N, CA, C and O atoms as a MOPAC input file, in Angstrom:
PM7 MOZYME 1SCF
protein

 N      0.87300 1    -1.10200 1    -0.04800 1
 C     -0.00600 1    -0.02100 1     0.01500 1
 C      0.83700 1     1.25100 1    -0.06400 1
 O      1.77600 1     1.32400 1     0.72800 1
 N      0.64400 1     2.20400 1    -0.86200 1
 C      1.40600 1     3.37100 1    -0.96000 1
 C      1.08300 1     4.22100 1     0.22300 1
 O     -0.06700 1     4.33900 1     0.64500 1
 N      2.26600 1     4.89300 1     0.82500 1
 C      2.09600 1     5.70700 1     1.93500 1
 C      1.97600 1     5.13700 1     3.34600 1
 O      1.88200 1     5.88800 1     4.31600 1
 N      1.98000 1     3.82900 1     3.45800 1
 C      1.88600 1     3.13200 1     4.66200 1
 C      3.04200 1     2.02700 1     4.82100 1
 O      3.61200 1     1.56900 1     3.83100 1
 N      3.33200 1     1.65400 1     6.05500 1
 C      4.35200 1     0.60100 1     6.10400 1
 C      3.90700 1    -0.79200 1     5.74300 1
 O      4.73500 1    -1.70000 1     5.67700 1
 N      2.59400 1    -0.99700 1     5.50100 1
 C      2.12800 1    -2.25700 1     5.12700 1
 C      2.46800 1    -2.67100 1     3.72400 1
 O      2.47600 1    -1.82100 1     2.83300 1
 N      2.73500 1    -3.86800 1     3.49000 1
 C      3.06200 1    -4.35700 1     2.16900 1
 C      1.91400 1    -5.00500 1     1.50800 1
 O      2.00000 1    -5.35900 1     0.33200 1
 N      0.82700 1    -5.18100 1     2.21600 1
 C     -0.53800 1    -5.73100 1     1.71800 1
 C     -1.51100 1    -4.95400 1     2.38300 1
 O     -1.30700 1    -4.39500 1     3.46100 1
 N     -2.61900 1    -4.91400 1     1.71700 1
 C     -3.78200 1    -4.14700 1     2.03700 1
 C     -4.50500 1    -4.98800 1     3.30700 1
 O     -3.87300 1    -5.69300 1     4.09400 1
 N     -5.82500 1    -4.78700 1     3.33900 1
 C     -6.64700 1    -5.55100 1     4.32200 1
 C     -6.65200 1    -6.96600 1     4.05200 1
 O     -7.65600 1    -7.47200 1     3.55200 1
 N     -5.61600 1    -7.67200 1     4.33400 1
 C     -5.58400 1    -9.08400 1     4.06200 1
 C     -5.81100 1    -9.95500 1     5.25100 1
 O     -4.91600 1   -10.41900 1     5.95800 1
 N     -7.17900 1   -10.14500 1     5.41600 1
 C     -7.56500 1   -10.88900 1     6.64700 1
 C     -7.23400 1   -12.19500 1     6.65900 1
 O     -7.28000 1   -12.83400 1     5.60700 1
 N     -6.87400 1   -12.75200 1     7.78200 1
 C     -6.38000 1   -14.16700 1     8.12700 1
 C     -4.91200 1   -14.52400 1     7.68600 1
 O     -4.52500 1   -15.69200 1     7.65100 1
 N     -4.14200 1   -13.48700 1     7.36200 1
 C     -2.79900 1   -13.74500 1     7.05900 1
 C     -2.00300 1   -14.15800 1     8.22700 1
 O     -0.94500 1   -14.76900 1     8.07600 1
 N     -2.51000 1   -13.82100 1     9.48400 1
 C     -1.97200 1   -14.32200 1    10.72800 1
 C     -2.00800 1   -15.72900 1    11.10700 1
 O     -1.28900 1   -16.23300 1    11.97000 1
 N     -2.89100 1   -16.33500 1    10.40600 1
 C     -3.31500 1   -17.79300 1    10.82900 1
 C     -2.04500 1   -18.71100 1    10.76100 1
 O     -1.80800 1   -19.46700 1    11.70300 1
 N     -1.18700 1   -18.65800 1     9.61400 1
 C     -0.12500 1   -19.59300 1     9.69900 1
 C      0.91000 1   -19.34500 1    10.81100 1
 O      1.63700 1   -20.23500 1    11.25300 1
 N      0.92200 1   -18.03600 1    11.23900 1
 C      1.82300 1   -17.68800 1    12.35300 1
 C      1.26100 1   -18.07300 1    13.66300 1
 O      2.01400 1   -18.53000 1    14.52300 1
 N      0.02000 1   -17.92800 1    13.88200 1
 C     -0.75100 1   -18.23900 1    15.17900 1
 C     -0.73900 1   -19.69600 1    15.32600 1
 O     -0.70000 1   -20.11100 1    16.48500 1
 N     -0.76600 1   -20.55900 1    14.36500 1
 C     -0.82400 1   -22.02700 1    14.50400 1
 C      0.51800 1   -22.60200 1    14.12000 1
 O      0.69200 1   -23.81100 1    13.96300 1
 N      1.53100 1   -21.61800 1    13.96500 1
 C      2.90100 1   -22.13900 1    13.78300 1
 C      3.08600 1   -23.01200 1    12.46400 1
 O      3.82700 1   -23.99500 1    12.45000 1
 N      2.41500 1   -22.61600 1    11.44100 1
 C      2.46700 1   -23.36000 1    10.22500 1
 C      3.39600 1   -22.67700 1     9.28700 1
 O      2.97600 1   -22.02400 1     8.33100 1
 N      4.76000 1   -22.83700 1     9.58000 1
 C      5.69700 1   -22.25300 1     8.74800 1
 C      6.73900 1   -23.28200 1     8.35200 1
 O      6.81100 1   -24.34300 1     8.97200 1
 N      7.54700 1   -23.00600 1     7.34200 1
 C      8.46200 1   -23.85800 1     6.87100 1
 C      9.88600 1   -23.23300 1     6.92800 1
 O     10.06100 1   -22.02600 1     6.76100 1
 N     10.91300 1   -24.13000 1     7.17600 1
 C     12.27300 1   -23.47500 1     7.12800 1
 C     12.73100 1   -22.95300 1     5.73000 1
 O     12.19100 1   -23.35200 1     4.69900 1
 N     13.67700 1   -22.10600 1     5.73600 1
 C     14.13800 1   -21.47700 1     4.49700 1
 C     14.26100 1   -22.57300 1     3.34300 1
 O     14.68200 1   -23.71100 1     3.54700 1
 N     13.87400 1   -22.12500 1     2.20500 1
 C     13.97100 1   -22.95500 1     1.05500 1
 C     12.91900 1   -23.87400 1     0.70800 1
 O     12.92900 1   -24.46500 1    -0.37200 1
 N     11.99200 1   -24.03000 1     1.58600 1
 C     10.78200 1   -24.81000 1     1.48900 1
 C      9.48000 1   -23.82200 1     1.11900 1
 O      9.48400 1   -22.64100 1     1.46400 1
 N      8.48100 1   -24.35900 1     0.45800 1
 C      7.32200 1   -23.55300 1     0.05700 1
 C      6.57300 1   -23.38400 1     1.40500 1
 O      6.48000 1   -24.31600 1     2.20500 1
 N      6.04700 1   -22.16200 1     1.62000 1
 C      5.40200 1   -21.77300 1     2.87800 1
 C      3.94100 1   -22.06800 1     2.68300 1
 O      3.51400 1   -22.36700 1     1.56800 1
 N      3.09300 1   -21.98500 1     3.84100 1
 C      1.84700 1   -22.26800 1     3.76500 1
 C      0.95800 1   -21.49600 1     2.76600 1
 O     -0.05600 1   -21.99300 1     2.27600 1
 N      1.34900 1   -20.39600 1     2.52700 1
 C      0.58200 1   -19.61000 1     1.50200 1
 C      1.14300 1   -19.68900 1     0.15900 1
 O      0.64800 1   -18.89700 1    -0.64300 1
 N      2.04900 1   -20.45100 1    -0.26600 1
 C      2.86900 1   -20.56800 1    -1.62200 1
 C      1.69600 1   -20.86500 1    -2.60200 1
 O      0.79300 1   -21.67000 1    -2.37700 1
 N      1.83800 1   -20.08800 1    -3.74300 1
 C      0.87700 1   -20.43700 1    -4.81200 1
 C     -0.51000 1   -19.76200 1    -4.71400 1
 O     -1.30700 1   -19.82700 1    -5.65000 1
 N     -0.78700 1   -19.10000 1    -3.53900 1
 C     -2.06700 1   -18.41400 1    -3.25700 1
 C     -2.09900 1   -16.97400 1    -3.44700 1
 O     -3.14400 1   -16.36100 1    -3.23200 1
 N     -1.00000 1   -16.35700 1    -3.84700 1
 C     -0.91800 1   -14.93600 1    -4.17600 1
 C     -0.70800 1   -14.20800 1    -2.89100 1
 O     -0.87500 1   -12.98900 1    -2.86400 1
 N     -0.34900 1   -14.88000 1    -1.80500 1
 C     -0.09400 1   -14.28900 1    -0.55100 1
 C      1.33500 1   -14.14900 1    -0.15000 1
 O      2.14400 1   -14.53400 1    -0.99500 1
 N      1.80000 1   -13.68700 1     0.94200 1
 C      3.20000 1   -13.58500 1     1.34300 1
 C      3.50100 1   -15.07500 1     1.63100 1
 O      2.70500 1   -15.84300 1     2.17100 1
 N      4.70600 1   -15.38000 1     1.22000 1
 C      5.35500 1   -16.69400 1     1.70100 1
 C      5.53700 1   -16.80800 1     3.15300 1
 O      6.02500 1   -15.86600 1     3.77800 1
 N      5.15500 1   -17.96800 1     3.77100 1
 C      5.54800 1   -18.08200 1     5.12600 1
 C      6.47400 1   -19.12300 1     5.26700 1
 O      6.15700 1   -20.28400 1     5.52600 1
 N      7.78700 1   -18.65600 1     5.07500 1
 C      8.91500 1   -19.58300 1     5.12800 1
 C     10.12300 1   -18.75900 1     5.57800 1
 O     10.06400 1   -17.52900 1     5.56500 1
 N     11.12700 1   -19.35900 1     5.94300 1
 C     12.49200 1   -18.71600 1     6.29200 1
 C     12.58900 1   -18.42700 1     7.81000 1
 O     11.57200 1   -18.39300 1     8.50300 1
 N     13.81700 1   -18.22000 1     8.31500 1
 C     14.03800 1   -18.25400 1     9.83200 1
 C     13.37500 1   -16.97700 1    10.41400 1
 O     13.04900 1   -17.03300 1    11.60000 1
 N     13.11100 1   -15.72000 1     9.65700 1
 C     12.37300 1   -14.67300 1    10.32800 1
 C     10.91200 1   -15.15600 1    10.53400 1
 O     10.33800 1   -14.95200 1    11.60400 1
 N     10.30100 1   -15.81600 1     9.47000 1
 C      8.91700 1   -16.28600 1     9.59100 1
 C      8.78700 1   -17.25100 1    10.84500 1
 O      7.86800 1   -17.16800 1    11.66000 1
 N      9.78000 1   -18.14000 1    10.89800 1
 C      9.69200 1   -19.11000 1    11.94600 1
 C      9.83300 1   -18.46900 1    13.33900 1
 O      9.08300 1   -18.83400 1    14.24500 1
 N     10.69800 1   -17.59700 1    13.52400 1
 C     10.71900 1   -16.83600 1    14.78900 1
 C      9.45700 1   -15.93000 1    14.98000 1
 O      8.98400 1   -15.73100 1    16.10000 1
 N      9.01500 1   -15.47400 1    14.01800 1
 C      7.70600 1   -14.54600 1    14.13400 1
 C      6.58500 1   -15.52800 1    14.50100 1
 O      5.78500 1   -15.18900 1    15.37300 1
 N      6.46600 1   -16.75400 1    13.87900 1
 C      5.44100 1   -17.72000 1    14.30100 1
 C      5.64000 1   -18.16600 1    15.64300 1
 O      4.64600 1   -18.31200 1    16.35500 1
 N      6.86200 1   -18.42100 1    16.12300 1
 C      6.98000 1   -18.79200 1    17.44900 1
 C      6.52500 1   -17.78500 1    18.40000 1
 O      5.89200 1   -18.14500 1    19.39300 1
 N      6.78700 1   -16.56200 1    18.18900 1
 C      6.28500 1   -15.49900 1    19.06900 1
 C      4.83000 1   -15.39200 1    19.07600 1
 O      4.24500 1   -15.27900 1    20.15400 1
 N      4.19400 1   -15.41900 1    17.97600 1
 C      2.80200 1   -15.25800 1    17.79700 1
 C      2.05100 1   -16.47500 1    18.50000 1
 O      1.04300 1   -16.28800 1    19.18200 1
 N      2.60500 1   -17.73000 1    18.29000 1
 C      1.92900 1   -18.85900 1    18.91000 1
 C      2.12200 1   -18.78900 1    20.34700 1
 O      1.19400 1   -19.11200 1    21.08800 1
 N      3.34800 1   -18.36100 1    20.86100 1
 C      3.55200 1   -18.34900 1    22.39400 1
 C      2.66100 1   -17.24900 1    22.95800 1
 O      2.08400 1   -17.48000 1    24.02000 1
 N      2.49500 1   -16.09600 1    22.36400 1
 C      1.66100 1   -15.02100 1    22.86200 1
 C      0.26300 1   -15.42900 1    22.98500 1
 O     -0.40100 1   -15.11800 1    23.97500 1
 N     -0.26200 1   -16.19200 1    21.90400 1
 C     -1.74700 1   -16.71600 1    21.98000 1
 C     -1.87400 1   -17.81900 1    23.03200 1
 O     -2.88300 1   -17.91200 1    23.73200 1
 N     -0.78400 1   -18.69200 1    23.13500 1
 C     -1.03900 1   -19.72300 1    24.00000 1
 C     -0.85400 1   -19.30900 1    25.51100 1
 O     -1.48600 1   -19.87700 1    26.40100 1
 N      0.05800 1   -18.27400 1    25.76200 1
 C      0.25500 1   -17.59800 1    27.09300 1
 C     -1.03500 1   -16.83200 1    27.36800 1
 O     -1.50800 1   -16.90800 1    28.50200 1
 N     -1.61000 1   -16.14800 1    26.49500 1
 C     -2.85700 1   -15.47300 1    26.65300 1
 C     -3.92600 1   -16.44500 1    27.14300 1
 O     -4.60200 1   -16.15000 1    28.12800 1
 N     -4.09900 1   -17.56800 1    26.50400 1
 C     -5.17300 1   -18.61700 1    26.68200 1
 C     -4.94000 1   -19.03500 1    28.19000 1
 O     -5.89500 1   -19.14800 1    28.95800 1
 N     -3.61000 1   -19.26400 1    28.59500 1
 C     -3.47400 1   -19.75200 1    29.92800 1
 C     -3.49000 1   -18.79700 1    31.00900 1
 O     -3.83600 1   -19.16700 1    32.13100 1
 N     -3.13200 1   -17.54300 1    30.77100 1
 C     -3.00800 1   -16.66100 1    31.83900 1
 C     -3.82900 1   -15.34500 1    31.75600 1
 O     -3.93400 1   -14.60200 1    32.73200 1
 N     -4.41000 1   -15.08400 1    30.55600 1
 C     -5.20900 1   -13.78900 1    30.30100 1
 C     -4.27400 1   -12.72400 1    29.89600 1
 O     -4.74500 1   -11.61900 1    29.62900 1
 N     -2.96900 1   -12.93300 1    29.81600 1
 C     -1.95700 1   -11.81300 1    29.41800 1
 C     -1.02900 1   -12.49200 1    28.39100 1
 O     -0.34000 1   -13.47100 1    28.67800 1
 N     -1.05600 1   -11.87400 1    27.10100 1
 C     -0.16000 1   -12.25400 1    26.01500 1
 C      1.22900 1   -12.01800 1    26.45900 1
 O      1.58100 1   -10.99300 1    27.04200 1
 N      2.10800 1   -13.13500 1    26.12100 1
 C      3.58900 1   -12.85000 1    26.32900 1
 C      4.40700 1   -13.89500 1    25.56700 1
 O      3.89700 1   -14.95600 1    25.20700 1
 N      5.62100 1   -13.59500 1    25.34000 1
 C      6.61000 1   -14.52900 1    24.77100 1
 C      7.91700 1   -14.25500 1    25.27700 1
 O      8.35400 1   -13.11500 1    25.42600 1
 N      8.61800 1   -15.44000 1    25.57500 1
 C      9.97600 1   -15.24000 1    26.34600 1
 C     10.89200 1   -14.39400 1    25.29200 1
 O     10.86200 1   -14.55600 1    24.07200 1
 N     11.64800 1   -13.53500 1    25.93800 1
 C     12.58900 1   -12.74000 1    25.12800 1
 C     12.04600 1   -11.46300 1    24.43900 1
 O     12.82300 1   -10.67100 1    23.90400 1
 N     10.63700 1   -11.26100 1    24.45700 1
 C      9.98700 1   -10.23700 1    23.86000 1
 C      9.54600 1    -9.20700 1    24.91500 1
 O      9.43300 1    -9.56300 1    26.08800 1
 N      9.30000 1    -7.98300 1    24.55100 1
 C      8.81700 1    -6.89900 1    25.48400 1
 C      7.43700 1    -7.28700 1    26.06400 1
 O      6.64600 1    -7.97500 1    25.41700 1
 N      7.17400 1    -6.81900 1    27.31400 1
 C      6.03500 1    -7.05300 1    27.89500 1
 C      4.89700 1    -6.13400 1    27.13900 1
 O      5.08200 1    -4.97800 1    26.75800 1
 N      3.83100 1    -6.79700 1    27.01900 1
 C      2.67600 1    -6.10600 1    26.16500 1
 C      1.75900 1    -5.42900 1    27.21400 1
 O      0.93900 1    -6.09600 1    27.84500 1
 N      1.90400 1    -4.12500 1    27.38900 1
 C      1.15800 1    -3.42800 1    28.31100 1
 C     -0.35500 1    -3.35500 1    27.92500 1
 O     -0.76500 1    -3.48300 1    26.77100 1
 N     -1.10100 1    -3.14600 1    28.97400 1
 C     -2.59700 1    -3.10800 1    28.70800 1
 C     -2.82600 1    -1.77300 1    27.90200 1
 O     -2.13000 1    -0.76100 1    27.99300 1
 N     -3.90400 1    -1.95000 1    27.11700 1
 C     -4.29900 1    -0.87400 1    26.12200 1
 C     -5.05300 1     0.18400 1    26.96700 1
 O     -5.93600 1    -0.08800 1    27.78000 1
 N     -4.63400 1     1.32000 1    26.69900 1
 C     -5.40400 1     2.59100 1    27.33900 1
 C     -5.71400 1     3.61100 1    26.26100 1
 O     -4.97900 1     3.64200 1    25.27400 1
 N     -6.69500 1     4.41500 1    26.35600 1
 C     -7.00100 1     5.37100 1    25.38800 1
 C     -5.87600 1     6.48800 1    25.29200 1
 O     -5.59300 1     7.09100 1    24.25700 1
 N     -5.24900 1     6.67900 1    26.59100 1
 C     -4.09500 1     7.70600 1    26.54200 1
 C     -2.84600 1     7.21500 1    25.74400 1
 O     -2.33800 1     7.94800 1    24.89600 1
 N     -2.36300 1     6.00100 1    26.01300 1
 C     -1.11500 1     5.53800 1    25.28600 1
 C     -1.41600 1     4.72700 1    24.01300 1
 O     -0.63100 1     4.81700 1    23.06900 1
 N     -2.49200 1     3.94900 1    23.92700 1
 C     -2.83400 1     3.13100 1    22.77700 1
 C     -1.66400 1     2.21800 1    22.37700 1
 O     -1.24100 1     2.13800 1    21.22300 1
 N     -1.15000 1     1.49800 1    23.48600 1
 C     -0.06400 1     0.61300 1    23.31400 1
 C     -0.32000 1    -0.55000 1    22.40000 1
 O     -1.26300 1    -1.28000 1    22.70500 1
 N      0.34100 1    -0.81900 1    21.38200 1
 C      0.04200 1    -1.81100 1    20.30500 1
 C      1.33100 1    -2.59400 1    20.09400 1
 O      2.38300 1    -2.02600 1    19.79900 1
 N      1.21900 1    -3.96700 1    20.25700 1
 C      2.46500 1    -4.84000 1    20.06400 1
 C      2.54700 1    -5.17700 1    18.53400 1
 O      1.59200 1    -5.66800 1    17.93300 1
 N      3.65500 1    -4.90500 1    17.98500 1
 C      3.99000 1    -5.30400 1    16.47500 1
 C      4.70100 1    -6.61100 1    16.68400 1
 O      5.83600 1    -6.67300 1    17.15600 1
 N      3.93200 1    -7.74100 1    16.28500 1
 C      4.44400 1    -9.01500 1    16.52700 1
 C      5.27900 1    -9.34800 1    15.22500 1
 O      4.78100 1    -9.32300 1    14.09900 1
 N      6.69900 1    -9.68600 1    15.51200 1
 C      7.55900 1   -10.04300 1    14.46200 1
 C      8.56000 1   -10.87500 1    14.95400 1
 O      8.41500 1   -11.39200 1    16.06200 1
 N      9.67200 1   -11.10000 1    14.20500 1
 C     10.92700 1   -11.91900 1    14.77200 1
 C     11.34300 1   -11.20600 1    16.08200 1
 O     11.62500 1   -11.84600 1    17.09500 1
 N     11.36800 1    -9.91200 1    16.02400 1
 C     11.69700 1    -9.09500 1    17.16200 1
 C     10.48100 1    -8.15500 1    17.40100 1
 O     10.25000 1    -7.20100 1    16.66000 1
 N      9.73400 1    -8.47000 1    18.45200 1
 C      8.64600 1    -7.69600 1    18.65700 1
 C      8.87900 1    -6.34300 1    19.36900 1
 O      9.89600 1    -6.16600 1    20.03800 1
 N      7.93800 1    -5.39600 1    19.22400 1
 C      8.15500 1    -4.15100 1    19.80500 1
 C      6.78200 1    -3.46400 1    20.16500 1
 O      5.78800 1    -3.70200 1    19.47700 1
 N      6.73300 1    -2.63900 1    21.20900 1
 C      5.54400 1    -1.98500 1    21.60100 1
 C      5.52400 1    -0.60500 1    20.96700 1
 O      6.52500 1     0.10000 1    21.09800 1
 N      4.44800 1    -0.14700 1    20.27600 1
 C      4.43400 1     1.13600 1    19.73800 1
 C      3.17400 1     1.83700 1    20.17400 1
 O      2.05400 1     1.38500 1    19.93400 1
 N      3.40200 1     2.96700 1    20.82900 1
 C      2.16200 1     3.76800 1    21.24700 1
 C      1.58900 1     4.47700 1    20.15800 1
 O      2.29000 1     5.12400 1    19.37900 1
 N      0.38900 1     4.39300 1    20.06200 1
 C     -0.62000 1     5.00400 1    19.10900 1
 C      0.04900 1     4.95400 1    17.59900 1
 O      0.35800 1     5.99800 1    17.02600 1
 N      0.24300 1     3.66900 1    17.01100 1
 C      1.07900 1     3.69900 1    15.76500 1
 C      0.45000 1     4.29900 1    14.65400 1
 O      1.20100 1     4.65500 1    13.74500 1
 N     -0.86200 1     4.50600 1    14.51300 1
 C     -1.54300 1     5.15300 1    13.37500 1
 C     -2.34400 1     6.32000 1    13.74500 1
 O     -3.49400 1     6.44900 1    13.32700 1
 N     -1.74500 1     7.23200 1    14.56300 1
 C     -2.35100 1     8.27300 1    15.15800 1
 C     -3.01600 1     9.24900 1    14.09700 1
 O     -4.12100 1     9.76400 1    14.26600 1
 N     -2.24200 1     9.43400 1    13.02900 1
 C     -2.85600 1    10.31900 1    11.94500 1
 C     -4.00600 1     9.81000 1    11.30200 1
 O     -4.92500 1    10.57400 1    11.00500 1
 N     -4.05200 1     8.63500 1    11.06100 1
 C     -5.29800 1     7.85200 1    10.43400 1
 C     -6.42700 1     7.76200 1    11.50700 1
 O     -7.60000 1     7.92700 1    11.17300 1
 N     -6.08500 1     7.51200 1    12.73700 1
 C     -7.13800 1     7.42800 1    13.83500 1
 C     -7.68500 1     8.83900 1    13.93300 1
 O     -8.90800 1     8.97400 1    13.91300 1
 N     -6.95800 1     9.82600 1    14.03000 1
 C     -7.45000 1    11.15600 1    14.30900 1
 C     -8.33000 1    11.64700 1    13.10000 1
 O     -9.31100 1    12.34300 1    13.36200 1
 N     -8.06200 1    11.35100 1    11.87700 1
 C     -8.90500 1    11.53400 1    10.87100 1
 C    -10.26700 1    10.88600 1    10.92500 1
 O    -11.26600 1    11.53200 1    10.61000 1
 N    -10.33700 1     9.59000 1    11.32700 1
 C    -11.50200 1     8.88600 1    11.50300 1
 C    -12.30300 1     9.53400 1    12.69100 1
 O    -13.53200 1     9.55200 1    12.61500 1
 N    -11.74000 1    10.00500 1    13.65800 1
 C    -12.41600 1    10.58500 1    14.80400 1
 C    -13.03000 1    11.85100 1    14.43500 1
 O    -13.98600 1    12.26100 1    15.09300 1
 N    -12.55900 1    12.53700 1    13.40900 1
 C    -13.04100 1    13.87100 1    12.99400 1
 C    -14.14400 1    13.83900 1    12.02500 1
 O    -14.80200 1    14.85300 1    11.79400 1
 N    -14.39500 1    12.59600 1    11.38800 1
 C    -15.42500 1    12.46400 1    10.51000 1
 C    -16.77000 1    12.45300 1    11.14200 1
 O    -16.87500 1    11.90800 1    12.24000 1
 N    -17.79600 1    12.98400 1    10.58700 1
 C    -19.16500 1    13.16800 1    11.10600 1
 C    -19.92300 1    11.89600 1    10.73100 1
 O    -20.07500 1    11.65000 1     9.53500 1
 N    -20.42100 1    11.04900 1    11.67900 1
 C    -21.16700 1     9.80800 1    11.25300 1
 C    -22.38000 1    10.27100 1    10.49300 1
 O    -23.16900 1     9.44800 1    10.02900 1

């Protein structure tokens, strides 16, 4: 998408291979190969899938998403709007799309 950091638009369900750890080592076809989607293969995808799967399973067990070696995911508040960017190395970003959000808030329903 032009003007945003996303490489794909509203591609719903692309997180599923990561959430269920359905990834392949480098050099093998990923879960989405041949479907016109991002390939889910390689060391970065494997680490991302591990983080995603661990955050989901930890959330199911404890009510708080977490993965070893990744930053703590703070509770969301309207003041900070803390958002976890889940990747091979995760990071917390406060109000990551503030310009887009403020535009939507100004629109009259």
